[in-house]
PDB file of N, CA, C and O in Angstrom:
ATOM      1  N   MET A   1      -9.163  -9.283  -6.359  1.00  0.00           N
ATOM      2  CA  MET A   1      -9.122  -8.534  -7.326  1.00  0.00           C
ATOM      3  C   MET A   1     -10.846  -7.689  -6.680  1.00  0.00           C
ATOM      4  O   MET A   1     -11.895  -8.310  -6.505  1.00  0.00           O
ATOM      5  N   VAL A   2     -10.656  -6.332  -6.472  1.00  0.00           N
ATOM      6  CA  VAL A   2     -12.051  -5.577  -6.623  1.00  0.00           C
ATOM      7  C   VAL A   2     -12.763  -5.402  -7.930  1.00  0.00           C
ATOM      8  O   VAL A   2     -12.344  -4.904  -8.975  1.00  0.00           O
ATOM      9  N   TYR A   3     -14.081  -5.988  -7.606  1.00  0.00           N
ATOM     10  CA  TYR A   3     -14.770  -5.696  -8.685  1.00  0.00           C
ATOM     11  C   TYR A   3     -15.650  -4.493  -8.413  1.00  0.00           C
ATOM     12  O   TYR A   3     -15.417  -3.737  -9.356  1.00  0.00           O
ATOM     13  N   ARG A   4     -16.467  -3.966  -7.681  1.00  0.00           N
ATOM     14  CA  ARG A   4     -16.528  -2.797  -7.117  1.00  0.00           C
ATOM     15  C   ARG A   4     -16.674  -2.600  -5.590  1.00  0.00           C
ATOM     16  O   ARG A   4     -16.871  -3.335  -4.623  1.00  0.00           O
ATOM     17  N   LEU A   5     -16.456  -1.024  -5.849  1.00  0.00           N
ATOM     18  CA  LEU A   5     -16.450  -0.717  -4.690  1.00  0.00           C
ATOM     19  C   LEU A   5     -17.609  -0.389  -3.901  1.00  0.00           C
ATOM     20  O   LEU A   5     -18.670   0.010  -4.380  1.00  0.00           O
ATOM     21  N   GLU A   6     -17.321  -0.611  -2.396  1.00  0.00           N
ATOM     22  CA  GLU A   6     -18.486  -0.785  -1.909  1.00  0.00           C
ATOM     23  C   GLU A   6     -18.776  -0.258  -0.455  1.00  0.00           C
ATOM     24  O   GLU A   6     -18.105  -0.542   0.538  1.00  0.00           O
ATOM     25  N   GLY A   7     -19.946   0.601  -0.492  1.00  0.00           N
ATOM     26  CA  GLY A   7     -20.079   0.976   0.433  1.00  0.00           C
ATOM     27  C   GLY A   7     -20.412   2.591   0.230  1.00  0.00           C
ATOM     28  O   GLY A   7     -20.881   2.838  -0.882  1.00  0.00           O
ATOM     29  N   SER A   8     -20.250   3.749   1.124  1.00  0.00           N
ATOM     30  CA  SER A   8     -20.314   5.035   0.306  1.00  0.00           C
ATOM     31  C   SER A   8     -19.625   5.614  -0.283  1.00  0.00           C
ATOM     32  O   SER A   8     -18.559   5.547   0.329  1.00  0.00           O
ATOM     33  N   LYS A   9     -19.438   6.461  -1.535  1.00  0.00           N
ATOM     34  CA  LYS A   9     -18.005   6.821  -1.876  1.00  0.00           C
ATOM     35  C   LYS A   9     -18.483   8.462  -2.707  1.00  0.00           C
ATOM     36  O   LYS A   9     -19.613   8.881  -2.958  1.00  0.00           O
ATOM     37  N   VAL A  10     -17.247   9.049  -2.950  1.00  0.00           N
ATOM     38  CA  VAL A  10     -17.255   9.813  -3.990  1.00  0.00           C
ATOM     39  C   VAL A  10     -16.317   9.750  -5.480  1.00  0.00           C
ATOM     40  O   VAL A  10     -15.411   8.937  -5.663  1.00  0.00           O
ATOM     41  N   VAL A  11     -16.579  10.376  -6.076  1.00  0.00           N
ATOM     42  CA  VAL A  11     -15.795  10.141  -7.403  1.00  0.00           C
ATOM     43  C   VAL A  11     -15.316  11.424  -8.179  1.00  0.00           C
ATOM     44  O   VAL A  11     -16.095  12.164  -8.780  1.00  0.00           O
ATOM     45  N   GLY A  12     -14.521  11.533  -8.136  1.00  0.00           N
ATOM     46  CA  GLY A  12     -13.353  12.408  -9.155  1.00  0.00           C
ATOM     47  C   GLY A  12     -12.595  13.768  -7.620  1.00  0.00           C
ATOM     48  O   GLY A  12     -13.110  14.010  -6.528  1.00  0.00           O
ATOM     49  N   VAL A  13     -11.612  14.197  -8.071  1.00  0.00           N
ATOM     50  CA  VAL A  13     -10.510  14.372  -7.761  1.00  0.00           C
ATOM     51  C   VAL A  13     -11.505  16.499  -6.618  1.00  0.00           C
ATOM     52  O   VAL A  13     -11.225  16.863  -5.476  1.00  0.00           O
ATOM     53  N   LYS A  14     -12.125  16.948  -7.235  1.00  0.00           N
ATOM     54  CA  LYS A  14     -13.050  18.168  -6.261  1.00  0.00           C
ATOM     55  C   LYS A  14     -13.752  17.039  -5.134  1.00  0.00           C
ATOM     56  O   LYS A  14     -13.631  17.160  -3.915  1.00  0.00           O
ATOM     57  N   GLN A  15     -14.179  16.407  -5.518  1.00  0.00           N
ATOM     58  CA  GLN A  15     -15.089  15.053  -4.441  1.00  0.00           C
ATOM     59  C   GLN A  15     -14.053  15.062  -3.285  1.00  0.00           C
ATOM     60  O   GLN A  15     -13.994  15.536  -2.150  1.00  0.00           O
ATOM     61  N   THR A  16     -13.216  14.275  -4.148  1.00  0.00           N
ATOM     62  CA  THR A  16     -12.118  13.382  -2.858  1.00  0.00           C
ATOM     63  C   THR A  16     -11.301  14.715  -2.053  1.00  0.00           C
ATOM     64  O   THR A  16     -11.156  14.776  -0.832  1.00  0.00           O
ATOM     65  N   VAL A  17     -10.939  15.483  -2.786  1.00  0.00           N
ATOM     66  CA  VAL A  17     -10.896  16.522  -1.433  1.00  0.00           C
ATOM     67  C   VAL A  17     -11.500  17.058  -0.343  1.00  0.00           C
ATOM     68  O   VAL A  17     -11.145  17.199   0.827  1.00  0.00           O
ATOM     69  N   LYS A  18     -12.825  17.427  -1.163  1.00  0.00           N
ATOM     70  CA  LYS A  18     -13.546  17.882   0.049  1.00  0.00           C
ATOM     71  C   LYS A  18     -13.732  16.865   0.821  1.00  0.00           C
ATOM     72  O   LYS A  18     -14.025  17.159   1.980  1.00  0.00           O
ATOM     73  N   ALA A  19     -13.641  15.442   0.495  1.00  0.00           N
ATOM     74  CA  ALA A  19     -14.157  14.372   1.490  1.00  0.00           C
ATOM     75  C   ALA A  19     -13.192  14.089   2.298  1.00  0.00           C
ATOM     76  O   ALA A  19     -13.383  13.448   3.330  1.00  0.00           O
ATOM     77  N   ILE A  20     -12.138  14.493   1.964  1.00  0.00           N
ATOM     78  CA  ILE A  20     -10.794  14.216   3.165  1.00  0.00           C
ATOM     79  C   ILE A  20     -10.582  15.209   4.068  1.00  0.00           C
ATOM     80  O   ILE A  20     -10.240  15.062   5.241  1.00  0.00           O
ATOM     81  N   LYS A  21     -10.840  16.454   3.360  1.00  0.00           N
ATOM     82  CA  LYS A  21     -10.783  17.726   4.065  1.00  0.00           C
ATOM     83  C   LYS A  21     -12.089  17.898   5.519  1.00  0.00           C
ATOM     84  O   LYS A  21     -11.860  18.608   6.498  1.00  0.00           O
ATOM     85  N   SER A  22     -13.215  17.202   5.365  1.00  0.00           N
ATOM     86  CA  SER A  22     -13.859  16.682   6.134  1.00  0.00           C
ATOM     87  C   SER A  22     -13.795  15.536   7.161  1.00  0.00           C
ATOM     88  O   SER A  22     -14.507  15.376   8.152  1.00  0.00           O
ATOM     89  N   GLY A  23     -12.868  14.840   6.742  1.00  0.00           N
ATOM     90  CA  GLY A  23     -12.152  13.546   7.610  1.00  0.00           C
ATOM     91  C   GLY A  23     -13.474  12.265   7.435  1.00  0.00           C
ATOM     92  O   GLY A  23     -13.843  11.349   8.171  1.00  0.00           O
ATOM     93  N   ASN A  24     -13.648  12.459   6.903  1.00  0.00           N
ATOM     94  CA  ASN A  24     -14.958  11.579   6.166  1.00  0.00           C
ATOM     95  C   ASN A  24     -14.515  10.152   5.477  1.00  0.00           C
ATOM     96  O   ASN A  24     -15.329   9.231   5.545  1.00  0.00           O
ATOM     97  N   VAL A  25     -13.122   9.907   4.745  1.00  0.00           N
ATOM     98  CA  VAL A  25     -12.681   8.911   4.209  1.00  0.00           C
ATOM     99  C   VAL A  25     -11.521   7.974   4.849  1.00  0.00           C
ATOM    100  O   VAL A  25     -10.383   8.104   5.301  1.00  0.00           O
ATOM    101  N   LYS A  26     -12.346   7.096   4.652  1.00  0.00           N
ATOM    102  CA  LYS A  26     -11.389   5.347   4.592  1.00  0.00           C
ATOM    103  C   LYS A  26     -10.334   5.173   4.323  1.00  0.00           C
ATOM    104  O   LYS A  26      -9.353   4.843   4.990  1.00  0.00           O
ATOM    105  N   THR A  27     -10.594   5.555   2.541  1.00  0.00           N
ATOM    106  CA  THR A  27      -9.623   4.599   1.726  1.00  0.00           C
ATOM    107  C   THR A  27      -9.717   5.438   0.398  1.00  0.00           C
ATOM    108  O   THR A  27     -10.785   5.964   0.084  1.00  0.00           O
ATOM    109  N   VAL A  28      -8.782   5.536  -0.243  1.00  0.00           N
ATOM    110  CA  VAL A  28      -8.534   6.969  -1.331  1.00  0.00           C
ATOM    111  C   VAL A  28      -7.772   5.484  -2.170  1.00  0.00           C
ATOM    112  O   VAL A  28      -6.935   4.611  -1.940  1.00  0.00           O
ATOM    113  N   TYR A  29      -9.172   6.143  -3.776  1.00  0.00           N
ATOM    114  CA  TYR A  29      -8.187   5.122  -4.765  1.00  0.00           C
ATOM    115  C   TYR A  29      -8.096   6.268  -5.576  1.00  0.00           C
ATOM    116  O   TYR A  29      -8.867   7.227  -5.590  1.00  0.00           O
ATOM    117  N   ILE A  30      -6.661   6.007  -6.533  1.00  0.00           N
ATOM    118  CA  ILE A  30      -6.187   6.801  -7.598  1.00  0.00           C
ATOM    119  C   ILE A  30      -5.550   6.005  -8.745  1.00  0.00           C
ATOM    120  O   ILE A  30      -4.761   5.092  -8.504  1.00  0.00           O
ATOM    121  N   ALA A  31      -5.999   6.459 -10.370  1.00  0.00           N
ATOM    122  CA  ALA A  31      -5.787   5.869 -10.791  1.00  0.00           C
ATOM    123  C   ALA A  31      -4.452   6.125 -11.265  1.00  0.00           C
ATOM    124  O   ALA A  31      -4.117   7.214 -10.799  1.00  0.00           O
ATOM    125  N   LYS A  32      -3.231   5.479 -12.201  1.00  0.00           N
ATOM    126  CA  LYS A  32      -1.575   5.339 -12.193  1.00  0.00           C
ATOM    127  C   LYS A  32      -1.735   5.975 -13.564  1.00  0.00           C
ATOM    128  O   LYS A  32      -0.742   6.390 -14.161  1.00  0.00           O
ATOM    129  N   ASP A  33      -2.813   6.054 -14.019  1.00  0.00           N
ATOM    130  CA  ASP A  33      -2.366   7.096 -15.758  1.00  0.00           C
ATOM    131  C   ASP A  33      -2.927   8.321 -15.329  1.00  0.00           C
ATOM    132  O   ASP A  33      -2.549   9.072 -16.228  1.00  0.00           O
ATOM    133  N   ALA A  34      -3.573   9.003 -14.554  1.00  0.00           N
ATOM    134  CA  ALA A  34      -3.916  10.430 -14.446  1.00  0.00           C
ATOM    135  C   ALA A  34      -2.980  11.373 -14.485  1.00  0.00           C
ATOM    136  O   ALA A  34      -1.782  11.143 -14.321  1.00  0.00           O
ATOM    137  N   ASP A  35      -3.446  12.423 -14.690  1.00  0.00           N
ATOM    138  CA  ASP A  35      -2.306  13.314 -14.706  1.00  0.00           C
ATOM    139  C   ASP A  35      -1.756  13.629 -13.277  1.00  0.00           C
ATOM    140  O   ASP A  35      -2.513  13.943 -12.359  1.00  0.00           O
ATOM    141  N   ASP A  36      -0.503  13.537 -13.144  1.00  0.00           N
ATOM    142  CA  ASP A  36       0.329  14.029 -11.783  1.00  0.00           C
ATOM    143  C   ASP A  36      -0.485  15.334 -11.072  1.00  0.00           C
ATOM    144  O   ASP A  36      -1.040  15.361  -9.973  1.00  0.00           O
ATOM    145  N   LYS A  37      -0.364  16.380 -12.060  1.00  0.00           N
ATOM    146  CA  LYS A  37      -0.640  17.114 -11.820  1.00  0.00           C
ATOM    147  C   LYS A  37      -1.907  17.522 -11.306  1.00  0.00           C
ATOM    148  O   LYS A  37      -1.727  18.434 -10.500  1.00  0.00           O
ATOM    149  N   LEU A  38      -3.112  17.232 -11.434  1.00  0.00           N
ATOM    150  CA  LEU A  38      -4.558  17.111 -11.386  1.00  0.00           C
ATOM    151  C   LEU A  38      -4.897  16.429  -9.887  1.00  0.00           C
ATOM    152  O   LEU A  38      -5.668  16.788  -8.998  1.00  0.00           O
ATOM    153  N   ILE A  39      -3.889  15.171 -10.011  1.00  0.00           N
ATOM    154  CA  ILE A  39      -4.344  14.682  -8.419  1.00  0.00           C
ATOM    155  C   ILE A  39      -3.358  15.257  -7.397  1.00  0.00           C
ATOM    156  O   ILE A  39      -3.836  15.057  -6.280  1.00  0.00           O
ATOM    157  N   GLN A  40      -2.443  15.747  -7.335  1.00  0.00           N
ATOM    158  CA  GLN A  40      -0.893  16.731  -6.796  1.00  0.00           C
ATOM    159  C   GLN A  40      -2.140  16.803  -5.288  1.00  0.00           C
ATOM    160  O   GLN A  40      -2.072  16.092  -4.286  1.00  0.00           O
ATOM    161  N   SER A  41      -2.930  17.614  -5.508  1.00  0.00           N
ATOM    162  CA  SER A  41      -4.162  17.663  -4.233  1.00  0.00           C
ATOM    163  C   SER A  41      -4.327  17.059  -3.440  1.00  0.00           C
ATOM    164  O   SER A  41      -4.116  17.232  -2.240  1.00  0.00           O
ATOM    165  N   VAL A  42      -4.839  16.036  -4.125  1.00  0.00           N
ATOM    166  CA  VAL A  42      -5.636  14.669  -3.636  1.00  0.00           C
ATOM    167  C   VAL A  42      -3.780  14.166  -2.472  1.00  0.00           C
ATOM    168  O   VAL A  42      -3.573  14.423  -1.286  1.00  0.00           O
ATOM    169  N   LYS A  43      -2.833  13.435  -3.481  1.00  0.00           N
ATOM    170  CA  LYS A  43      -1.528  13.199  -2.705  1.00  0.00           C
ATOM    171  C   LYS A  43      -1.004  13.864  -1.569  1.00  0.00           C
ATOM    172  O   LYS A  43      -0.654  13.155  -0.626  1.00  0.00           O
ATOM    173  N   ILE A  44      -0.846  15.492  -1.454  1.00  0.00           N
ATOM    174  CA  ILE A  44      -1.012  15.871  -0.361  1.00  0.00           C
ATOM    175  C   ILE A  44      -1.549  15.586   0.755  1.00  0.00           C
ATOM    176  O   ILE A  44      -1.088  15.256   1.848  1.00  0.00           O
ATOM    177  N   LEU A  45      -2.921  15.805   0.229  1.00  0.00           N
ATOM    178  CA  LEU A  45      -3.478  15.137   1.477  1.00  0.00           C
ATOM    179  C   LEU A  45      -3.576  13.768   2.137  1.00  0.00           C
ATOM    180  O   LEU A  45      -3.378  13.341   3.274  1.00  0.00           O
ATOM    181  N   ILE A  46      -3.808  13.454   1.433  1.00  0.00           N
ATOM    182  CA  ILE A  46      -3.633  11.306   2.015  1.00  0.00           C
ATOM    183  C   ILE A  46      -2.539  11.526   2.668  1.00  0.00           C
ATOM    184  O   ILE A  46      -2.661  10.966   3.757  1.00  0.00           O
ATOM    185  N   ASP A  47      -0.852  12.390   2.538  1.00  0.00           N
ATOM    186  CA  ASP A  47       0.237  12.481   3.279  1.00  0.00           C
ATOM    187  C   ASP A  47      -0.274  13.077   4.732  1.00  0.00           C
ATOM    188  O   ASP A  47      -0.052  12.489   5.791  1.00  0.00           O
ATOM    189  N   GLU A  48      -0.869  14.115   4.652  1.00  0.00           N
ATOM    190  CA  GLU A  48      -1.478  14.943   5.773  1.00  0.00           C
ATOM    191  C   GLU A  48      -2.332  14.267   6.664  1.00  0.00           C
ATOM    192  O   GLU A  48      -2.429  14.679   7.820  1.00  0.00           O
ATOM    193  N   ASN A  49      -3.078  13.104   6.212  1.00  0.00           N
ATOM    194  CA  ASN A  49      -4.057  12.626   6.855  1.00  0.00           C
ATOM    195  C   ASN A  49      -3.618  10.956   7.122  1.00  0.00           C
ATOM    196  O   ASN A  49      -4.380  10.175   7.691  1.00  0.00           O
ATOM    197  N   SER A  50      -2.597  10.665   6.736  1.00  0.00           N
ATOM    198  CA  SER A  50      -2.008   9.401   6.765  1.00  0.00           C
ATOM    199  C   SER A  50      -3.734   7.879   6.426  1.00  0.00           C
ATOM    200  O   SER A  50      -4.392   7.284   7.280  1.00  0.00           O
ATOM    201  N   LEU A  51      -3.841   7.810   4.798  1.00  0.00           N
ATOM    202  CA  LEU A  51      -4.971   7.943   4.486  1.00  0.00           C
ATOM    203  C   LEU A  51      -4.714   6.138   3.711  1.00  0.00           C
ATOM    204  O   LEU A  51      -3.708   6.132   3.001  1.00  0.00           O
ATOM    205  N   GLU A  52      -5.170   5.269   3.745  1.00  0.00           N
ATOM    206  CA  GLU A  52      -5.243   4.163   2.810  1.00  0.00           C
ATOM    207  C   GLU A  52      -5.036   4.552   1.320  1.00  0.00           C
ATOM    208  O   GLU A  52      -5.859   5.197   0.670  1.00  0.00           O
ATOM    209  N   VAL A  53      -3.878   4.101   0.860  1.00  0.00           N
ATOM    210  CA  VAL A  53      -4.360   4.220  -0.902  1.00  0.00           C
ATOM    211  C   VAL A  53      -4.682   2.849  -1.813  1.00  0.00           C
ATOM    212  O   VAL A  53      -5.018   1.910  -1.092  1.00  0.00           O
ATOM    213  N   VAL A  54      -4.667   2.691  -2.527  1.00  0.00           N
ATOM    214  CA  VAL A  54      -5.145   1.638  -3.558  1.00  0.00           C
ATOM    215  C   VAL A  54      -5.003   2.573  -4.776  1.00  0.00           C
ATOM    216  O   VAL A  54      -5.596   3.644  -4.903  1.00  0.00           O
ATOM    217  N   CYS A  55      -3.963   1.916  -5.836  1.00  0.00           N
ATOM    218  CA  CYS A  55      -3.586   2.200  -6.871  1.00  0.00           C
ATOM    219  C   CYS A  55      -4.192   1.326  -8.081  1.00  0.00           C
ATOM    220  O   CYS A  55      -3.999   0.111  -8.116  1.00  0.00           O
ATOM    221  N   ILE A  56      -4.881   1.950  -9.001  1.00  0.00           N
ATOM    222  CA  ILE A  56      -5.478   1.366  -9.904  1.00  0.00           C
ATOM    223  C   ILE A  56      -5.095   1.446 -11.111  1.00  0.00           C
ATOM    224  O   ILE A  56      -4.723   2.567 -11.455  1.00  0.00           O
ATOM    225  N   ASN A  57      -5.048   0.388 -12.110  1.00  0.00           N
ATOM    226  CA  ASN A  57      -3.946   0.369 -13.009  1.00  0.00           C
ATOM    227  C   ASN A  57      -4.475   2.293 -14.505  1.00  0.00           C
ATOM    228  O   ASN A  57      -3.866   3.223 -15.036  1.00  0.00           O
ATOM    229  N   THR A  58      -5.770   1.799 -14.438  1.00  0.00           N
ATOM    230  CA  THR A  58      -6.333   3.172 -15.670  1.00  0.00           C
ATOM    231  C   THR A  58      -7.623   3.303 -14.858  1.00  0.00           C
ATOM    232  O   THR A  58      -8.277   2.545 -14.141  1.00  0.00           O
ATOM    233  N   MET A  59      -7.763   5.100 -15.429  1.00  0.00           N
ATOM    234  CA  MET A  59      -8.457   5.816 -14.710  1.00  0.00           C
ATOM    235  C   MET A  59     -10.401   4.830 -15.743  1.00  0.00           C
ATOM    236  O   MET A  59     -11.574   5.022 -15.421  1.00  0.00           O
ATOM    237  N   LYS A  60     -10.114   4.354 -16.335  1.00  0.00           N
ATOM    238  CA  LYS A  60     -11.322   3.544 -17.374  1.00  0.00           C
ATOM    239  C   LYS A  60     -11.704   2.730 -16.152  1.00  0.00           C
ATOM    240  O   LYS A  60     -12.762   2.857 -15.537  1.00  0.00           O
ATOM    241  N   GLU A  61     -10.646   1.808 -15.843  1.00  0.00           N
ATOM    242  CA  GLU A  61     -10.797   0.680 -14.741  1.00  0.00           C
ATOM    243  C   GLU A  61     -11.321   1.308 -13.194  1.00  0.00           C
ATOM    244  O   GLU A  61     -11.951   0.641 -12.373  1.00  0.00           O
ATOM    245  N   LEU A  62     -11.013   2.367 -13.062  1.00  0.00           N
ATOM    246  CA  LEU A  62     -11.308   3.006 -11.619  1.00  0.00           C
ATOM    247  C   LEU A  62     -12.747   3.728 -11.582  1.00  0.00           C
ATOM    248  O   LEU A  62     -13.500   3.741 -10.609  1.00  0.00           O
ATOM    249  N   GLY A  63     -13.043   4.492 -13.186  1.00  0.00           N
ATOM    250  CA  GLY A  63     -14.941   4.773 -13.495  1.00  0.00           C
ATOM    251  C   GLY A  63     -15.657   3.498 -13.338  1.00  0.00           C
ATOM    252  O   GLY A  63     -16.817   3.596 -12.937  1.00  0.00           O
ATOM    253  N   ARG A  64     -15.149   2.197 -13.596  1.00  0.00           N
ATOM    254  CA  ARG A  64     -15.515   1.279 -13.610  1.00  0.00           C
ATOM    255  C   ARG A  64     -16.205   0.224 -12.366  1.00  0.00           C
ATOM    256  O   ARG A  64     -17.211  -0.483 -12.320  1.00  0.00           O
ATOM    257  N   LEU A  65     -15.111   0.532 -11.433  1.00  0.00           N
ATOM    258  CA  LEU A  65     -15.276   0.259 -10.021  1.00  0.00           C
ATOM    259  C   LEU A  65     -15.954   1.315  -9.495  1.00  0.00           C
ATOM    260  O   LEU A  65     -16.129   1.516  -8.293  1.00  0.00           O
ATOM    261  N   CYS A  66     -16.194   1.739 -10.061  1.00  0.00           N
ATOM    262  CA  CYS A  66     -17.318   3.418  -9.317  1.00  0.00           C
ATOM    263  C   CYS A  66     -18.493   3.201  -9.485  1.00  0.00           C
ATOM    264  O   CYS A  66     -19.443   3.476  -8.751  1.00  0.00           O
ATOM    265  N   GLY A  67     -18.438   2.227 -11.373  1.00  0.00           N
ATOM    266  CA  GLY A  67     -20.304   2.399 -11.262  1.00  0.00           C
ATOM    267  C   GLY A  67     -20.376   3.329 -12.206  1.00  0.00           C
ATOM    268  O   GLY A  67     -21.497   3.765 -12.464  1.00  0.00           O
ATOM    269  N   ILE A  68     -19.431   3.752 -12.802  1.00  0.00           N
ATOM    270  CA  ILE A  68     -19.515   5.167 -13.972  1.00  0.00           C
ATOM    271  C   ILE A  68     -19.016   4.784 -15.181  1.00  0.00           C
ATOM    272  O   ILE A  68     -18.010   4.087 -15.312  1.00  0.00           O
ATOM    273  N   ASP A  69     -19.755   5.260 -16.167  1.00  0.00           N
ATOM    274  CA  ASP A  69     -19.438   4.669 -17.739  1.00  0.00           C
ATOM    275  C   ASP A  69     -17.822   5.642 -18.108  1.00  0.00           C
ATOM    276  O   ASP A  69     -16.895   5.338 -18.859  1.00  0.00           O
ATOM    277  N   VAL A  70     -17.975   6.615 -17.406  1.00  0.00           N
ATOM    278  CA  VAL A  70     -16.046   7.072 -17.828  1.00  0.00           C
ATOM    279  C   VAL A  70     -15.191   7.243 -16.740  1.00  0.00           C
ATOM    280  O   VAL A  70     -15.602   7.350 -15.584  1.00  0.00           O
ATOM    281  N   GLY A  71     -13.735   7.280 -17.144  1.00  0.00           N
ATOM    282  CA  GLY A  71     -12.853   7.328 -16.157  1.00  0.00           C
ATOM    283  C   GLY A  71     -12.931   8.403 -15.377  1.00  0.00           C
ATOM    284  O   GLY A  71     -13.479   9.487 -15.576  1.00  0.00           O
ATOM    285  N   ALA A  72     -12.087   7.831 -14.103  1.00  0.00           N
ATOM    286  CA  ALA A  72     -12.271   8.502 -12.936  1.00  0.00           C
ATOM    287  C   ALA A  72     -10.877   8.858 -12.125  1.00  0.00           C
ATOM    288  O   ALA A  72     -10.267   7.956 -11.550  1.00  0.00           O
ATOM    289  N   ALA A  73     -10.619   9.603 -12.117  1.00  0.00           N
ATOM    290  CA  ALA A  73      -8.676  10.082 -11.768  1.00  0.00           C
ATOM    291  C   ALA A  73      -8.823   9.172 -10.027  1.00  0.00           C
ATOM    292  O   ALA A  73      -8.254   8.166  -9.604  1.00  0.00           O
ATOM    293  N   THR A  74      -9.745  10.009  -9.460  1.00  0.00           N
ATOM    294  CA  THR A  74      -9.577   9.745  -7.851  1.00  0.00           C
ATOM    295  C   THR A  74     -11.127   9.079  -7.629  1.00  0.00           C
ATOM    296  O   THR A  74     -12.071   9.249  -8.400  1.00  0.00           O
ATOM    297  N   ALA A  75     -11.144   8.365  -6.516  1.00  0.00           N
ATOM    298  CA  ALA A  75     -12.599   7.999  -5.900  1.00  0.00           C
ATOM    299  C   ALA A  75     -11.951   7.965  -4.388  1.00  0.00           C
ATOM    300  O   ALA A  75     -10.752   8.097  -4.142  1.00  0.00           O
ATOM    301  N   ALA A  76     -12.770   7.803  -3.641  1.00  0.00           N
ATOM    302  CA  ALA A  76     -12.667   7.658  -1.903  1.00  0.00           C
ATOM    303  C   ALA A  76     -13.785   7.052  -1.587  1.00  0.00           C
ATOM    304  O   ALA A  76     -14.768   7.557  -2.129  1.00  0.00           O
ATOM    305  N   VAL A  77     -14.003   6.126  -0.888  1.00  0.00           N
ATOM    306  CA  VAL A  77     -14.866   5.185   0.269  1.00  0.00           C
ATOM    307  C   VAL A  77     -14.965   6.042   1.744  1.00  0.00           C
ATOM    308  O   VAL A  77     -14.112   6.322   2.586  1.00  0.00           O
ATOM    309  N   LEU A  78     -16.174   6.273   1.660  1.00  0.00           N
ATOM    310  CA  LEU A  78     -16.247   6.912   3.572  1.00  0.00           C
ATOM    311  C   LEU A  78     -16.987   6.279   4.339  1.00  0.00           C
ATOM    312  O   LEU A  78     -17.916   5.487   4.181  1.00  0.00           O
ATOM    313  N   ASN A  79     -16.275   6.886   5.515  1.00  0.00           N
ATOM    314  CA  ASN A  79     -16.553   6.081   6.630  1.00  0.00           C
ATOM    315  C   ASN A  79     -17.988   5.829   6.761  1.00  0.00           C
ATOM    316  O   ASN A  79     -18.820   6.591   6.269  1.00  0.00           O
ATOM    317  N   ASP A  80     -18.304   4.737   7.436  1.00  0.00           N
ATOM    318  CA  ASP A  80     -19.791   4.278   7.607  1.00  0.00           C
ATOM    319  C   ASP A  80     -20.325   5.509   8.787  1.00  0.00           C
ATOM    320  O   ASP A  80     -21.484   5.503   9.203  1.00  0.00           O
TER     321      ASP A  80
END
């Protein structure tokens, strides 16, 4: 089990989309309970860029992994 996302990261749908478009993403994390309409743009970019995806059970858990006190629908670990 992952306890904390290591390395540089971005949190949230807008920041994740921005990072993917800049070609700077290694892995994308998606919360399974996130609203599908909200994360649809991220899923499309993941498919287009053949990125590694890790699904996390809840938004609250993903937020905790990112070191924040609120839930997060998506997060991305950036290339070094």
